N, C-alpha and C positions, 0 to 999 in steps of 0.2 A: 807539761813538766815531765819533759823526755828527758832517760838518761845513754847517752847516747854519746858519740867522741865527741860531740857540740858539751854537749854540760859535763863527762873530765874535760874538758879544755877551758871549759868558764869555770868554774869550780877549783881545778887544782890550788893556783897561788890562795885563793883566801886563807881558802885550808889544809893549804902544805904553811904561810903563815900564823892560824889557831896552834897547829901540829906544836913550830919552828917554840913558839910563844910559853907552850904550855911544858915543854922536853927542858926547854930553858933557864925555866924559873925551878924543874925536880932537877937539873944536872948530868942531863942524862945525855946532850948535843954535844958534848966531845967525845964521851963511848963510841955512838953511832958516826962520827965521822971518823976515829980511826981506825972503822971497824974491816977487814977484811972482808969480800965478797963474799967465802962460806960465811958469817958472820949472821947473811940473812936468816940461812936454815937455823943457829942456833938461838933466834931469834924467836922464828916461826917451835918450834921444840920448847923452850921456854912457857911465850902464851900459851900452845897447845895444854898444856899440864896446868898453865896456874888455870885458866877455865874449865879443864881436867875437877878442879876441886874448888869450884865454884868461889875459888878470887877473882872475881872478873875486874875489882876495880885495876888487880895487878893484870888482868890480859889485855885489860879496854888501850893502859898504858903503855905496856907491848905491842902490842902490832901495832900500836899509834908509831910507835916508834919503827917498827916492820915497814909501815902502806910508807914514810918519810925515807927511811933508807932503800928500799929496793919499791917507788911508790908503782911500774909497773907491775910486780906482781898482788892477782885480783887476792889470795889471801889473807897476807892481812886485810886488805881496805872486807874483805869480809868476814873476818877471824873479830877484827873493832865493827860494826857494825855489831853479828854476834854480843858481842862485851856489853858497847851499851845496850839495848833492848836489853838481857838480860841486867839491864840498874831499871829499867826504866829511862832512860833515853831514850826518849822516842827520834826529835830530829836528827842529834847524832848517828842512829846505827839507821837513818834512812840515808844519810848520806853517809856513811859508812859501803851500804850495802847497794849507792847508788853510784859511784866509781869501781865497783864492782862489778855492778850492770855494765858500763864501759869496756872495759877489759875486761867478758866472757858474752860476747853476743850471742845469742842460742843457748843458753845456760840458768834455766829456770830461775834455780837454787837466790841465788844474793833476787836475782823479781819480784819471790816471792814472799818474799821474809823485807827489802824494801813496801812493798803495796801494805806490807800486814802490820809498820810502824808506820803506815805513815794513813793508816784507815786511822791509828791511835789518836797521829794527831788534827783528827777529824777534817784530812782532806779525802776527799773519796774521791776526786775527780785526775789527783797525785796520781792517788792508788790503783783507779783504775786504767790506766796508763803501765804501771808496773806487771800492775794482773791482767794483762794484758798482754807487753813482753814474756810473762811466763806458762800464759793457755798455751801462746801461739805455737812452742816448743813441744806440743800437747801427743805428736803425731811421732819427731824425733825423735821423745823421748822411750816411746813406747820397749824399748829393748833394753832399759835403765833403770833397773828393778831403785837403785839412787834415788837417781832422781825423777820422774815417776810421778808420783805421790805431789811434788811437786807443782808441778802440770797440772793436777787435775784441781790440785784443790788454789791452784791464780779464776784457774777456768769455776768449780763451784763459785767461788768469791765473785765475778765477772758478775753470772750469771741473779744471785743476788744481791748488789746494786741493778743491774736491769731494773728487777720484781721493785725494791727499792726504787726507782722514782714512774716509777708503776702509781707508786700509790700515794 
């Protein structure tokens, strides 16, 4: 599995339909459709607040709405992935992170997190792609202390996968 523009184009219609169905069931669609553009920032603030107090269900729902309303904003997808990961919803988390990866090439955060979730799903071949994407940013992240650890951990995970293959 490769997380790139093709992945985004392939996955988005099905994921959008699922998101719409979930939001319609919860009665949130009308609110999103009538929301002005600046509402995206309000959604992000609300989702981050829920995540900060470990209300991962609320965070998941709001990040999901943000992802629907602003599909090209990687923060919604990254947050959705994080909220799902915190609930051990590995497949949904990997999808959210995959969408964030497609929107932020060269950023190791979503790639590393996607790899972790794919490992939890026992899909090391897919995790390798994600870890490789994150590890490939190692040199570029040398002056970015917030993102460098993700690239470093991804490189470590690749070494671990290589060792496991040799065994």
